[in-house]
C-alpha positions as CSV (number, residue, x, y, z in Angstrom):
1,M,100.7,116.0,81.1
2,E,101.6,119.5,82.3
3,E,98.0,120.7,81.7
4,F,96.5,118.0,83.9
5,Y,99.3,117.5,86.5
6,V,98.4,118.1,90.1
7,N,100.6,118.1,93.2
8,P,98.4,117.8,96.3
9,L,101.0,119.6,98.3
10,S,101.3,122.6,96.0
11,K,99.4,125.0,98.2
12,K,101.0,123.8,101.4
13,H,104.5,123.9,100.0
14,G,104.1,127.2,98.2
15,L,104.7,125.8,94.7
16,R,104.3,128.2,91.7
17,A,103.0,127.4,88.2
18,D,106.6,127.1,87.0
19,D,107.4,124.6,89.7
20,L,104.5,122.4,88.7
21,R,105.4,122.6,85.1
22,Q,109.0,121.5,85.9
23,E,107.7,118.6,88.0
24,A,105.3,117.5,85.2
25,K,108.0,117.7,82.6
26,L,110.6,115.7,84.5
27,L,108.0,113.0,85.5
28,R,107.0,112.7,81.8
29,L,110.6,112.4,80.7
30,C,111.2,109.7,83.3
31,E,108.1,107.9,81.9
32,D,109.7,108.0,78.5
33,L,112.9,106.5,80.0
34,Q,110.9,103.8,81.7
35,A,109.3,102.8,78.4
36,K,112.8,101.9,77.1
37,I,113.5,99.3,79.9
38,L,111.5,96.5,78.2
39,T,111.6,96.3,74.4
40,P,110.0,93.7,72.2
41,A,111.8,90.6,71.1
42,P,110.8,88.0,68.6
43,G,108.9,85.1,69.9
44,V,105.7,83.2,69.6
45,I,104.0,81.2,72.3
46,D,101.7,78.3,71.3
47,W,99.6,77.7,74.4
48,H,97.8,74.5,75.2
49,F,95.5,74.3,78.2
50,S,93.4,72.0,80.4
51,S,90.7,72.6,83.0
52,L,90.8,69.1,84.4
53,E,91.4,68.6,88.1
54,F,95.1,67.7,88.0
55,T,97.4,67.3,91.0
56,V,100.7,69.2,90.4
57,Q,102.5,65.9,89.8
58,Q,99.9,64.8,87.2
59,A,100.0,68.2,85.4
60,L,103.8,68.3,85.2
61,A,103.9,64.7,83.9
62,A,101.0,65.2,81.4
63,D,101.4,64.9,77.7
64,W,100.3,68.5,77.4
65,P,100.7,68.9,73.6
66,T,97.5,66.8,73.4
67,W,95.6,69.4,75.5
68,D,93.3,71.8,73.7
69,K,94.9,74.7,71.9
70,F,94.5,78.1,73.4
71,G,94.2,81.4,71.5
72,S,93.5,85.1,72.1
73,R,89.7,84.5,72.0
74,T,89.6,81.3,74.1
75,V,87.2,81.6,77.0
76,W,88.6,80.1,80.2
77,G,88.3,80.3,84.0
78,R,86.5,78.2,86.7
79,K,85.0,79.4,89.9
80,Q,87.4,78.5,92.7
81,G,89.3,76.2,90.3
82,H,92.6,75.8,88.4
83,T,93.4,76.0,84.7
84,W,96.8,74.7,83.5
85,F,98.6,76.3,80.6
86,A,101.7,74.8,78.9
87,A,104.0,75.8,76.0
88,N,107.6,75.8,74.8
89,V,109.6,79.0,74.9
90,T,112.6,79.3,72.5
91,V,115.2,82.1,72.8
92,A,115.5,84.1,69.7
93,A,118.9,85.3,68.2
94,E,118.0,88.9,69.0
95,A,117.9,88.1,72.8
96,A,121.5,86.8,72.8
97,G,123.3,87.8,76.0
98,K,120.3,89.7,77.3
99,T,117.7,89.1,79.9
100,L,114.7,87.6,78.3
101,V,111.4,88.4,80.0
102,L,107.8,87.3,79.4
103,R,105.2,89.8,80.4
104,F,101.7,88.4,81.1
105,S,98.5,90.2,80.6
106,S,95.2,88.9,81.8
107,Q,91.9,90.5,82.9
108,W,93.3,91.0,86.3
109,Q,90.7,92.0,88.8
110,D,91.6,93.7,92.0
111,R,90.4,92.1,95.2
112,L,91.0,93.2,98.7
113,G,94.7,92.7,99.0
114,S,95.1,90.5,96.0
115,T,94.2,89.9,92.3
116,D,92.2,87.4,90.3
117,P,93.6,85.2,88.7
118,Q,96.6,84.2,90.7
119,C,99.1,81.9,89.0
120,L,102.2,79.9,89.7
121,A,104.9,79.5,87.0
122,Y,107.0,76.4,86.4
123,L,110.1,76.3,84.1
124,N,111.4,72.9,83.1
125,G,109.3,71.3,85.9
126,S,110.6,73.6,88.7
127,I,108.7,76.4,90.5
128,V,109.9,79.8,89.6
129,Q,107.5,82.5,91.0
130,A,103.9,83.7,91.1
131,L,102.2,85.7,88.4
132,D,99.4,88.1,89.4
133,G,98.3,91.6,88.8
134,N,101.3,92.9,90.9
135,H,103.9,90.5,89.4
136,T,103.4,90.3,85.6
137,E,107.0,89.6,84.5
138,L,108.8,86.3,84.3
139,V,112.5,86.0,83.6
140,I,113.1,83.1,81.2
141,A,116.9,83.5,81.0
142,R,119.7,85.9,81.9
143,D,122.6,86.0,79.4
144,A,120.2,84.3,77.1
145,V,121.5,81.8,74.6
146,P,119.8,81.7,71.2
147,G,118.1,78.4,70.5
148,D,117.7,77.4,74.2
149,R,114.3,75.9,74.8
150,F,112.2,76.0,78.0
151,D,109.1,74.1,79.0
152,L,106.7,76.6,80.6
153,M,103.7,75.7,82.6
154,I,101.3,78.0,84.4
155,N,98.9,76.9,87.1
156,A,96.2,79.6,87.1
157,F,93.7,79.8,89.9
158,T,90.5,81.8,89.4
159,F,88.2,82.7,92.3
160,F,85.1,84.2,90.7
161,E,82.5,82.8,88.4
162,R,83.7,85.2,85.7
163,P,84.7,84.0,82.2
164,L,88.1,85.3,81.1
165,V,89.2,85.6,77.5
166,G,92.7,85.0,76.3
167,F,96.0,85.1,78.2
168,K,98.4,87.5,76.5
169,V,102.2,87.0,76.6
170,E,104.8,89.5,75.3
171,F,108.4,88.5,74.6
172,L,110.7,91.3,75.8
173,V,114.3,92.0,76.6
174,R,115.3,94.0,79.7
175,H,117.7,96.8,79.3
176,E,119.5,96.7,82.6
177,R,121.3,100.0,82.4
178,A,118.1,101.8,81.3
179,E,116.3,100.3,84.3
180,Q,119.0,101.3,86.8
181,L,119.1,104.9,85.4
182,Y,115.3,105.1,85.6
183,Y,115.2,104.3,89.3
184,D,118.3,106.5,89.9
185,L,116.3,109.4,88.6
186,Q,112.7,108.6,89.4
187,I,113.1,107.9,93.1
188,P,115.0,111.1,93.9
189,L,112.4,113.0,91.8
190,E,109.6,111.5,93.9
191,V,111.4,112.8,97.0
192,A,111.9,116.3,95.5
193,V,108.3,116.9,94.5
194,R,107.4,116.4,98.2
195,L,109.8,119.0,99.5
196,P,108.7,122.7,100.0
197,Q,109.5,125.3,97.3
198,H,112.0,127.0,99.6
199,D,114.0,123.8,100.3
200,E,117.3,123.9,98.5
201,R,117.4,120.1,98.3
202,R,114.4,120.1,96.1
203,H,116.1,122.4,93.5
204,A,119.4,120.5,93.7
205,I,117.8,117.2,93.0
206,M,115.6,118.5,90.2
207,G,118.5,120.3,88.6
208,L,120.6,117.1,88.4
209,V,117.6,115.0,87.2
210,N,117.0,117.5,84.5
211,K,120.6,117.6,83.5
212,S,120.9,113.8,83.3
213,L,117.8,113.5,81.2
214,R,119.0,116.1,78.8
215,E,122.1,114.0,78.1
216,L,120.0,111.1,76.9
217,D,119.4,110.6,73.2
218,R,115.7,109.7,73.5
219,R,115.0,109.8,69.8
220,G,113.0,106.8,68.7
221,D,113.5,103.3,70.2
222,V,116.6,102.0,72.0
223,G,119.4,102.5,69.5
224,E,123.0,103.3,69.1
225,G,122.5,107.0,70.1
226,F,120.7,106.1,73.3
227,E,123.4,103.5,74.2
228,M,126.2,106.0,73.6
229,S,124.4,108.7,75.7
230,L,123.9,106.5,78.8
231,G,127.3,107.0,80.3
232,A,127.1,110.7,80.6
233,A,123.6,110.5,82.0
234,E,124.7,107.9,84.6
235,K,127.5,110.1,85.8
236,I,125.2,113.0,86.4
237,A,122.6,110.8,88.2
238,A,125.4,109.6,90.5
239,Q,125.9,113.1,91.7
240,I,122.4,113.1,93.3
241,Y,123.6,110.4,95.8
242,A,126.8,112.4,96.5
243,L,124.8,115.5,97.7
244,K,125.1,116.3,101.4
245,D,121.8,116.5,103.2
246,T,121.2,119.6,105.3
247,A,119.1,117.9,107.9
248,I,119.6,115.0,110.4
249,K,118.2,111.9,108.7
250,P,116.1,109.3,110.4
251,T,116.4,105.6,109.5
252,I,113.6,103.5,108.1
253,S,114.0,99.7,108.7
254,A,112.4,98.1,105.7
255,V,111.2,94.5,106.2
256,G,109.8,92.5,103.2
257,H,106.6,90.7,104.2
258,T,103.2,89.4,102.9
259,H,100.3,89.5,105.3
260,I,98.0,86.5,104.6
261,D,94.7,86.0,106.4
262,V,94.3,82.3,107.0
263,G,90.5,82.6,106.7
264,W,88.7,85.7,105.4
265,L,87.2,86.0,101.9
266,W,88.4,82.6,100.8
267,R,88.6,79.0,102.0
268,V,91.6,77.6,103.9
269,L,92.6,75.4,100.9
270,H,93.0,78.6,98.9
271,T,95.2,80.1,101.7
272,R,97.5,77.1,101.3
273,D,98.0,77.9,97.7
274,K,98.5,81.6,98.4
275,T,101.3,80.7,100.7
276,G,103.1,78.7,98.1
277,R,102.8,81.4,95.5
278,S,103.8,84.2,97.8
279,F,106.9,82.4,99.1
280,A,108.0,81.4,95.6
281,T,108.0,85.0,94.6
282,A,109.9,86.0,97.7
283,L,112.5,83.3,97.0
284,A,112.9,84.5,93.4
285,L,113.6,88.0,94.7
286,M,116.2,86.8,97.1
287,E,118.1,85.3,94.3
288,E,118.1,88.5,92.4
289,Y,118.7,90.9,95.4
290,P,121.1,89.5,98.0
291,D,120.3,92.5,100.4
292,F,116.6,91.7,100.3
293,T,115.3,90.4,103.6
294,F,111.8,88.8,104.0
295,M,110.1,88.0,107.2
296,Y,107.2,85.7,107.9
297,N,105.5,84.6,111.1
298,Q,102.5,82.3,111.1
299,A,103.6,78.8,111.9
300,V,100.5,77.2,110.5
301,L,101.3,78.5,107.0
302,F,104.8,77.0,107.2
303,D,103.2,73.8,108.2
304,F,100.9,74.0,105.1
305,L,104.0,74.8,103.0
306,K,105.9,71.8,104.3
307,R,103.0,69.5,103.3
308,D,102.0,71.0,100.0
309,Y,105.1,72.5,98.5
310,P,108.2,70.5,99.6
311,E,110.3,72.1,96.9
312,I,109.6,75.6,98.2
313,W,109.9,74.4,101.8
314,A,113.4,73.2,101.2
315,R,114.4,76.5,99.6
316,V,112.9,78.5,102.5
317,K,114.9,76.5,105.0
318,E,118.1,77.3,103.0
319,R,117.3,81.0,103.0
320,V,116.5,80.9,106.8
321,A,119.9,79.4,107.3
322,S,121.6,82.1,105.2
323,G,119.7,84.9,107.0
324,Q,117.6,86.3,104.1
325,F,114.4,84.7,105.2
326,E,113.6,85.8,108.8
327,I,111.4,83.7,111.1
328,E,109.6,85.8,113.7
329,G,106.2,86.2,115.2
330,A,105.4,83.9,118.1
331,M,102.0,82.4,117.4
332,W,100.6,79.5,115.5
333,V,98.2,81.9,113.7
334,E,97.5,85.6,114.1
335,P,94.4,85.2,116.3
336,D,91.7,87.4,117.7
337,V,93.1,88.2,121.2
338,N,89.9,89.7,122.7
339,I,87.4,86.9,122.4
340,I,89.7,83.9,123.1
341,S,90.7,82.9,126.6
342,G,94.1,83.5,128.2
343,E,94.7,79.7,128.0
344,S,94.1,79.8,124.2
345,I,96.6,82.6,123.8
346,I,99.2,80.7,125.7
347,R,98.6,77.6,123.6
348,Q,99.1,79.7,120.5
349,F,102.5,80.8,121.9
350,I,103.5,77.3,122.9
351,R,102.6,75.7,119.5
352,G,104.0,78.5,117.4
353,R,107.3,78.7,119.3
354,Q,107.7,74.9,119.3
355,F,107.2,74.7,115.5
356,H,109.8,77.5,114.9
357,I,112.3,75.9,117.2
358,E,111.9,72.4,115.8
359,E,111.8,73.3,112.2
360,F,114.1,76.3,111.9
361,G,116.1,76.4,115.1
362,V,114.7,79.8,115.8
363,T,113.3,81.1,119.1
364,P,110.9,84.0,118.3
365,K,110.9,87.1,120.5
366,V,108.2,89.1,118.8
367,V,104.4,89.0,119.0
368,W,103.5,90.1,115.5
369,L,99.8,91.1,115.2
370,P,99.5,93.8,112.6
371,D,95.9,92.9,111.6
372,T,94.1,92.0,114.8
373,F,91.3,94.3,115.9
374,G,91.8,95.0,119.6
375,Y,94.1,93.5,122.2
376,S,93.4,92.0,125.6
377,A,94.8,93.9,128.6
378,N,96.3,90.7,130.0
379,L,98.5,90.2,126.9
380,P,101.6,91.9,128.4
381,Q,101.4,89.6,131.4
382,I,101.1,86.5,129.2
383,M,103.9,87.7,126.9
384,A,106.3,88.4,129.9
385,R,105.6,85.0,131.4
386,S,106.0,83.3,128.0
387,G,109.4,84.9,127.3
388,F,108.4,87.4,124.5
389,D,110.0,90.8,124.5
390,Y,108.2,92.9,121.8
391,F,104.7,93.6,120.5
392,V,104.1,95.0,117.0
393,T,100.8,96.1,115.4
394,S,99.3,98.8,113.2
395,K,95.6,98.2,113.8
396,L,95.3,100.8,116.5
397,S,95.4,103.4,113.7
398,W,92.4,102.0,111.9
399,N,89.9,104.5,113.3
400,D,88.9,108.1,112.5
401,S,88.9,109.6,116.0
402,D,91.5,108.5,118.5
403,R,95.2,108.5,117.6
404,Q,97.6,106.7,119.9
405,P,99.9,109.5,121.1
406,F,103.1,107.5,120.8
407,D,104.2,104.7,118.4
408,T,107.1,103.4,120.5
409,F,106.1,102.8,124.1
410,F,105.9,100.4,127.0
411,W,102.5,98.7,127.3
412,R,101.6,97.9,130.9
413,G,99.2,95.1,131.6
414,I,96.6,94.4,134.3
415,D,99.2,93.0,136.8
416,G,101.8,95.6,136.1
417,S,103.8,93.6,133.6
418,T,105.2,95.6,130.7
419,T,106.3,94.9,127.2
420,K,108.0,97.0,124.5
421,A,105.4,98.0,121.9
422,Q,105.9,99.3,118.3
423,L,103.2,100.6,116.0
424,I,103.7,100.6,112.2
425,T,103.3,104.2,111.0
426,T,103.3,103.8,107.2
427,Q,101.1,106.2,105.2
428,D,101.4,108.5,102.2
429,F,103.3,111.7,102.9
430,D,100.3,113.9,102.0
431,S,97.9,112.0,104.2
432,E,96.3,113.7,107.1
433,E,94.5,110.6,108.3
434,I,95.2,108.5,111.5
435,F,95.2,105.3,109.3
436,T,98.5,103.5,108.6
437,T,99.2,100.3,106.7
438,Y,101.3,97.1,107.0
439,N,101.3,96.6,103.2
440,S,103.6,99.4,102.2
441,N,104.9,99.9,98.6
442,L,108.2,101.3,99.9
443,S,107.7,104.4,97.8
444,P,109.3,107.7,98.7
445,S,105.9,109.0,99.7
446,E,105.3,106.2,102.2
447,V,108.9,106.2,103.5
448,M,108.7,110.0,104.1
449,G,105.1,109.6,105.4
450,A,106.1,106.9,107.9
451,W,108.6,109.3,109.6
452,K,106.2,112.3,109.4
453,R,103.5,110.2,111.1
454,Y,105.8,108.8,113.8
455,E,106.1,109.9,117.4
456,P,108.1,110.5,119.6
457,K,110.6,111.9,117.1
458,A,112.5,113.6,119.9
459,L,113.4,110.3,121.6
460,N,113.9,107.9,118.6
461,D,114.9,108.3,115.0
462,E,114.3,104.7,113.8
463,V,111.0,103.7,112.3
464,L,109.7,100.3,110.9
465,I,108.1,99.7,107.5
466,C,106.7,96.4,106.5
467,Y,106.3,96.3,102.7
468,G,104.7,93.9,100.2
469,H,101.3,93.0,98.8
470,G,99.2,90.8,101.1
471,D,96.5,88.1,101.0
472,G,97.7,86.5,97.7
473,G,98.9,89.8,96.2
474,G,102.3,88.2,96.1
475,G,104.4,90.2,98.6
476,P,107.2,92.6,97.6
477,T,107.9,93.5,94.0
478,R,111.1,94.4,92.1
479,A,110.0,98.0,92.0
480,M,109.7,98.2,95.8
481,I,113.2,96.8,96.3
482,E,114.7,99.1,93.6
483,S,113.0,102.1,95.3
484,G,114.4,101.1,98.7
485,K,117.9,100.6,97.3
486,R,118.0,104.2,96.1
487,M,116.9,105.6,99.5
488,A,119.5,103.3,101.1
489,R,122.1,105.0,99.1
490,G,120.9,108.3,100.5
491,I,118.7,111.0,98.9
492,P,118.6,114.5,100.5
493,G,115.2,115.1,102.0
494,A,114.3,111.4,102.5
495,P,115.0,109.1,105.5
496,N,117.7,106.5,105.1
497,V,116.4,103.1,104.3
498,K,117.9,100.0,105.8
499,F,117.0,96.5,104.5
500,E,116.9,94.3,107.6
501,G,114.7,92.0,109.7
502,I,112.4,92.7,112.6
503,A,114.9,91.3,115.1
504,Q,117.7,93.7,114.0
505,F,115.3,96.7,114.1
506,L,114.0,95.9,117.6
């Protein structure tokens, strides 16, 4: 790895050959630790499948053992259609007391913002989460009990007329301590490699990462030696988060989100299913991570969810009440606001706000339009008269010539009305482009890049990041949240991350 390792910042940051070799070595050792998080467990899955046009109720009630058997060479997939898979999963003795995970492998094909196929998993008849190219792991049981049996069903949607072969499933157990140590080291290391050679924080972090990794017994698979060495490595890793930063740290407010175009490269009926899958995954993450906050805005998709997925709808309402699922964004859909009339914009506000008040008891204050190309000059006037206080977008950055000079400002409309405006500034730390994204991965590179790109730094030290895969890509992932958790603890050289909603940030 050292021979082919490249740091795009090496010249700018004055890195020497020895610095690059150290970076490559530590990144390779972290990869080795990552490989010990999920280890094989005994298990066999005997799939049955059907390509018939079932409703969900029909599929869940079906006598699926009579369906056709499915093997590693079975060809499947229908253009803009669903294939149902079903099997029993039994916990093996070797998984006792551990977290049993199934990892799914398909011929995932990247699309703009999403993957193909896109799947929804059911355990014992209840929705669990989505499975796609960004979310490939499904937890079957925590503190697994040998002999426990689960009915697993997968509703797999394929968009293209492209035959797929097989649907691989691996039985794995998750080593929780190895995973936590991996992120405890990997995330600070990703910060350090983006700091200049003369920055003492870089060397302090790398020294502790190296010292922690040297304590690990990495010989072979996860065994007694590895288990016994974890404690010492964890103690050293904790010292990274006790380091004092030498600079004033800005704060990044991290908001989980999934941007979903109601109509773009797919039909509206597909959008309805994307909504169910994306929200199911967000709800699963909320159960695992109590600090995780997810925001969504378009009332029309909540209306679809209420009609199509009553089970998910009920769980969303519970999480709204508890504060983990934030309802914001004022409009029925995220519309074009250049072509449509002022009356149309007002009706979007009226219908969107009415839905949010009636269904959630929430009165939105934010006009959330991250993906709309261009904005009418009368929007501040309409917002002020409609009772909305904030405007958020990132689309003004989607050009190669003209950069908006400030990312936090007052927008004055035609009649003199003003509204508070916020631009999302997320981009990779080494980027020199104007472009920013509303689909962040919450990596150290994008967190540091969001602050680097932001202005006016002299007047404000709080920046917004919206993270999660969009358009059916499933929203946030566990890796994104684990990354954010480390920066929330405090890493020298990186901004502080705070998990919160849009309302708290604004």
